[in-house]
Phi, psi and omega in degrees: 000135182290135180288138180289151176277123182235083188300331187275359183293134178251137177236117181209136181175178184294338182271001181257007180067031180065014174275148175252125185254129177223164170281138178228158163250132180234141174236119178257122184236132183240136175277117189282154171085005185277333180299318180296323179290322178293329179298338179282349180259063187268345179217146174285141184285155177238328180259165179297320179296318179294324179296317179297316179295320180297315181297318179298316180293319180296321182297328182298325181258315179294323177293322179295317180293319178298316179296318178300312180295318180297316179297316179298315182293318180296315181294320179296320180298325180286311186283341182277356180291134176299147175291153180230153178275149176302151180304131178092347183288326185302327183284343185251348185278144180286163179297321180294317180292324178294320178299316179294320179299314180297323182294326186245026185235002184239095179288139178229086178248124178267139178232131175222163184233145173219113182055237181260026180237157175232146177237122176250134183222150174225127174281133185264019180285102182265143175218186185296335184254358182206138176240140179279356187300316180296322180296316178297318179300315180292325177300317179296320178297317180298316180294321181296313181296316182291325179298314181290313185293329180287328173296315179298328180283347181088014178226075186293159179246166175219146184204175176218149179228139181206160172249147179178172182279131181218170174213152178274125179284169183301328181284353176102353180267156184271137179225136177157189189294321181299317180293314181299314182293320179298319178296318178298318180296321178299314182295330183262005187289337181080252184282167182298103179198171177243111184272139184251126181283154177301329181299325178289319178295325177295323177296316179298318178296322178298316179299323183296334185253011177280138184291138175199161181225162172058225183295326179295322176299320178297317179296315181297317179299318179300312182291319180296317179295325177296319179294314182298323183282355180277349186247159173210159177274124180279176184296338179264009178090353180279150173277135180228160171284118185265085186288350174250010180286175185298325181301312184279335173297325176294329181283314186226003180293338180272354181294150186302321187268359183300311179301323179293317180297317179297319180294317179296318178297318179297318178297320178297314180298315179299320179295321178293321177300315180294319182296315182284334174292316181293325181276351180076020179275088186295325182298308181284330175302312180299319182295318181283335171293323177292323177294319176299319179301319178298314178301319180296316181297329180266008179068029185238020177274101189229052180287153176285161182297335184269005185280350181077021182285157177288149176269000000 
């Protein structure tokens, strides 16, 4: 019989080496295409001409990584802000409603960087005063926005998400199954997308069946449905974060620049398809054709007539 997922379980004791073990959700995200650019920096320059060429090549990858990190940090700073009540509401709200608001209003998503990758994590340790549901929801929003904008910028990302038991090491970084599995999923994802592990889906299902009453049940149902609507089954049967799906279109599809971002992203994809077709790179051609298919399935394939896209 399969063991149930119990995210709130704590394991601590003398046999664990003073580590505290909790369930976490981890998302490993990689900025694609940087290895090839780094390969061009094989020698330090000696002449002025070589220095200029070296700087140009270095900027293509170091600048891309800097931009990726800056975008992630800026977005995280915005989404990590605790929710607040409208002015005057605090005096009229009941103690029970205030307790629930505090429990579901403080997102805690950790972000760290390693080379051209980012790691986002949420501890799933739930207690009477805090729920991780809002944090997981905000993590998905952050990943969705960064996935779309990085394609539009011409530096797409690829990632994996998983749930699992982890612990914080003495140096402060997280180590455990969720991180390892997320990294494995990223490497096996193929085309630029964020693949979702069954363990994360099991956590969402577990949350859906936890007992609650009244307003708290309404809040939990709202968050669980938001999490479930963030995923879709891809053409190969894998679950992915659907950053162009209806859930995220409701979040940012009405924004003024959304049509422009989608069009720029479509033009980039079309250009990559043409480039890899001409160079005979079947591996990358297939990956960008799969990315185009995802845009088409979500009704967001909007290349300009001059982009050289396939009809």
